Each structure stands twice: as structure tokens, then as C-alpha cells.
C-alpha positions in Angstrom: 34.1 -43.9 -37.2 36.5 -42.7 -34.9 38.7 -39.4 -35.3 40.7 -37.2 -33.1 43.9 -36.6 -31.1 44.8 -37.5 -27.6 43.0 -34.8 -26.1 40.2 -34.2 -28.5 38.2 -37.1 -29.9 35.1 -37.9 -31.6 33.0 -41.1 -32.3 30.1 -42.0 -34.5 28.2 -45.1 -34.6 25.1 -46.1 -36.7 23.0 -48.7 -35.3 20.6 -50.3 -38.1 17.0 -51.0 -37.3 16.5 -50.2 -33.8 14.9 -47.2 -31.8 16.7 -44.3 -29.7 15.2 -45.6 -26.4 16.8 -49.0 -26.9 20.1 -47.5 -27.6 19.5 -44.9 -24.7 19.2 -48.2 -22.3 22.3 -49.6 -23.7 24.5 -46.6 -23.3 23.2 -45.7 -20.0 24.8 -49.2 -18.6 28.3 -48.3 -19.8 30.6 -47.6 -16.8 31.7 -44.1 -18.3 28.4 -42.8 -18.7 26.4 -44.2 -15.6 26.9 -41.1 -13.5 25.6 -38.9 -16.5 22.5 -40.9 -17.1 21.5 -41.2 -13.4 21.0 -37.4 -13.0 18.0 -37.5 -15.7 16.0 -40.5 -15.1 12.5 -39.0 -16.5 13.5 -38.0 -19.9 11.1 -35.3 -20.1 10.8 -33.4 -23.3 12.5 -30.2 -23.7 15.7 -28.6 -22.3 16.7 -29.5 -18.8 19.8 -28.6 -16.5 21.2 -30.8 -13.7 24.5 -30.4 -11.2 26.3 -33.4 -10.3 27.9 -33.5 -6.9 31.0 -31.9 -7.8 29.0 -29.0 -9.4 29.6 -30.1 -12.9 26.5 -28.8 -15.1 24.9 -31.2 -17.5 22.3 -29.9 -20.3 19.9 -32.4 -21.6 17.8 -31.8 -24.8 15.1 -34.7 -25.5 12.8 -34.6 -28.3 9.8 -37.0 -28.7 7.8 -37.5 -31.9 4.3 -38.8 -32.3 3.6 -41.1 -34.9 0.2 -41.7 -36.7 -2.2 -43.5 -34.7 0.2 -44.2 -31.9 -0.7 -42.6 -28.8 2.5 -43.0 -27.1 5.2 -40.8 -28.0 8.3 -42.0 -29.3 11.7 -40.8 -28.4 13.6 -39.2 -31.5 16.8 -37.8 -30.0 18.7 -36.9 -26.9 21.4 -34.6 -26.6 23.6 -34.3 -23.4 26.5 -31.8 -23.2 28.9 -31.3 -20.0 32.0 -29.9 -18.8 34.1 -31.8 -16.3 37.5 -30.4 -17.2 36.6 -31.6 -20.8 33.7 -30.3 -23.0 31.5 -33.5 -23.6 28.5 -34.0 -26.2 26.7 -37.0 -26.6 23.9 -37.3 -29.2 21.3 -40.1 -29.7 19.2 -39.6 -32.5 16.8 -41.2 -35.2 17.8 -41.3 -39.0 15.2 -43.3 -40.7 15.0 -46.9 -39.2 18.9 -46.4 -37.7 20.0 -44.8 -34.8 23.2 -42.6 -34.8 25.2 -42.1 -31.9 27.8 -39.4 -31.8 30.2 -38.6 -28.8 32.8 -35.9 -28.7 35.3 -34.7 -25.9 37.6 -31.7 -26.4 39.4 -29.4 -24.1 
């Protein structure tokens, strides 16, 4: 689904039968997001802030979930917000067996 106008827009995509980490890996290779994803390669749980070389600040919120009987944590959601002249929000979150990706940019 896509909505918005010339300067404000949002997009939502639901991807069935996958996991948040797989979708995260796909999105990080999209050209317009490469500079955002290279700032936080560790994906540490919690809230972190980073600045790029131009002084733009990026806020990352990473949440993991522990499954029953599984020692490894499962990536549940990643929310990245930043302002580079526009306010941007990218959310990758789990919804059952699906992943929902939401991107919004506003003035």
C-alpha cells in the first residue's frame, strides 16, 4: 500500500512466511538505505543513536524475542528514525509468520 503526496509519503509491505532478520538483510542492500544500515551493524537490543558524517542523527530501536526451547534470540522488530531534511521512519516488525515493513517520509 502506498499513500501520500510529493513531499510526504508512506509505504507498507507485508511479506508472508519469513522472518525479520531475512527482511532486514534484504533492505540493507537497497541503495537508498545503505548509508542508514551501515551505521549500526551490530543490531544490539535496545535503543541506540548514531550520527553520520553530515551530522544527521539516527535512532535505532531493536527488539528481540526468546522462543521456547531456543537458545538464540529471534529478531522481532527494528525501528529506525532519522532526519536528513525530511523526517524518516523505517519499521520492520513481526506479525505472526509475516513481516510488515513500513516506511514514511515527511517534511
